[in-house]
N, C-alpha and C positions, 0 to 999 in steps of 0.2 A: 542831134538834140543833146543837150547837156543833162546827163542822168542825175547829176548832183542837184539840179534845180527841179527835177521831176518832169515827167511827161505831161502833156496837156490832156491826154486821154485817160480814161478809167476802165477798169476791168470788173465785170460782173459774172459771177460763177453760179450756174445751177449747182445743185448739190449731189443728189443721187445719180450715179452714172458719170459724173464729171470729177468730183473730188473724192468720193468713195464709191465702191461697188457694194451696195447694200440690197441688191435685187433679191438675193436668196432670203435675206432676213425679212424684207417686206412681203415677199410672196408667202413665206411661212406665217407671218402675222395675219394675213388675210385668211389663210387656211385654218389657223387656230380659232379666229373669230367665227368663221363659218361653222366649225364644229361646235363651238360654244353656244351659238344661237340656233343651231340646226337649220342653216340656210344653205342652198346650193351655190356653187361657184361655176359659172358658165366656162366652157373650154375657151382658152385664149384670153380670159379676162385680164390677166396681169399685164400683158404687153399692151392691150388696148388702153389701159389706164395710165401708161407712162406719162409723167408730167402733169397729170390731172389732179385736182383737189378731191379729197374724199367726198366733199359735198356734191360733186358731180358723179363720181364713181358709184356711190351707194344707191342713189335713186335712179340714175340714168343708165348705167351699165349693168349693175348687179340686180336692180329692181327689188331691193330689199325693203325699202320704205320710202314713202313720200312725205312722211311727217317730219317737219323740221327739227323738233325736239329729239325724236328717235334717231334721225340722221346724225345729229350732233353727238348724241350719246355713243352711237356705234363708231363714229369717227374717233372720238377720244379713246375708246376702248381698244380700237385697232392700233393706235399709236402707242398706247401703254404696253400692249403685247409686243410691239416692235422693239421698244426699249428693253423689255425683259430679254428678248432674244439677243439683242446687241450685247447686253451685259453678260449673257451666257457664253456667246461665241467670240466676242471681240470684233474689232474692225481694223482695217488698215487703209491708208490713202491709196488711190490708184497709182500705178507706176508713172513716174514723171511729174506728179502733181507737186510734191514738196520742192523739187528743183525749180519748176516753173514759178512757183510762188516766191521763192528766194530771188529769182531773177527779176520779177516785177517789183519786189520790195527794194532791191538794190537800185532799180531804175527810177524809183519814185513814182510808181504807178499805184494809185489808190485802188483797193480791191474791196468788193462787197459780195455777199451771197444773196442771190435772188432765187428763191425756191418755193415750190408748192408743198414742201415738207413742213411739218410743224416745228416751231421754234425750239421746243424742248428736245426734240430729236436731234436737231443740228447742234445745239449746245452740248448735249450729252456726247455726241460723236466727236466734236471738236476737242473735248477734254481727253478723249481716248487716243486720238491721233496726233495731239500736240501741235496743231496748226492754227490755233485761235489767234495768235499774235499777228498773222498776216492779213486778217480781215478787219476793216474799219467798222463794218456794221452788217446786220442781217435783216433781210426782208423775207418773211415767211408766210405760210398760208393764212395765218391769223391777221395779217396786216393789210389784206386787200379783199374786196368783195368779189371781184371777177378774176378768176384764175386764168392761166395760159389756155388758149392762145391770145387772150387779151393781153395788152402790153403792161398792165398796171404794176405787176411785180417789178419789172425791169425799170420802169419809169421812176418808181419810188426808190429803187436802189441807186439810180443815177443821182437823184436828189440827195440821198444820204452821203454820197462821196463828193458832192459839189461839182458834178460834171453835167454839161448839156448832153441829152440823150444821143445827139449826133456825134459826140466825142467819146462814145463808149463801145467797148467790145464785149459781147456776151459769149461765154463758153458753155455750150449745150450738147446734149446727147440725143434728145428726143425731138421728133418732128414738130410736136406741138410747141416746144420751147423755141425752136428755130423760127417758127411762125410768129411767136410772141415777140421775139427780138426784132424781126422784120417790122412788125406792127408798131414797135417802139421807135423805129427809125435808126436802129443800131446796126453796127457790123456784127457778124456772128461767126465764130469758129466752132465747128462741130467736132466732137470726139467720138470715134468709132468704137464705143463700148456697148451700146444698145443696138445700133444699126451698123451694117457694113459701110465702108467708105463710099462704095458706089451708089448708095441710097441717100447720100447727104449733099446732093448737088444744090439744094436750096441755100446752103451756107456759103459765105464768102471764101471759106477755106475749111478743109477737113483733114484731120490728122488722126493717127492711131493712138498717140499719147501726147500729153501737153509739152513734154520736154523736147519734142521735135520742132517746136516753134522757135522763131528768132524775133527778137524785138524789132529789128529793121523791117521785117515783113509787115508788121502791124503799124510801125511808125509811118510807112508810106501812105497808109489809108488816110492819115490825118495831116499830111503836108499841105500847105497852102501856098 
């Protein structure tokens, strides 16, 4: 394929655990919120919520409230606490991310973010890690009704970059995200940041870091 003309396929990136490792900051934001509202956090809650929207986590996993208005308020407060922590501690992209984004950019592959994270969180982090120029658009928690494992986030991201879903690769770390990519009819590369390589067999390919990937390996999926 001629990289100057661009690839026919597009790339969609989950955010947390793929572009950045913000798990400690997110876990701390839940803990701060729980202390603030004097609510318990079940053991193992954080890993169970990977890739899920707050609107699922708060009523279904944490059982904090079933009132839509209260769920929305708690969700916004949790994300505000997260941004405070990010500004306190800073952030860095995961190893290999910047190099892989430069490779895709040079090959003419359009990239979008498709994440259950709130948009303001993503925009705040992009400014800190200086990778904003590599992404054509963002699809975030606010943009869809149904979160992962529903395919909605990834389908909307494909639309944003002008690619048929069957011509897209999703980069994911969470099982629920891999399932969402499958439900969208997309190829999926799993990154072993949240789960070990051996547990990522549902993906088309699994790597420890994104700069271990080669364009040719992905090009082959879309040859006709």
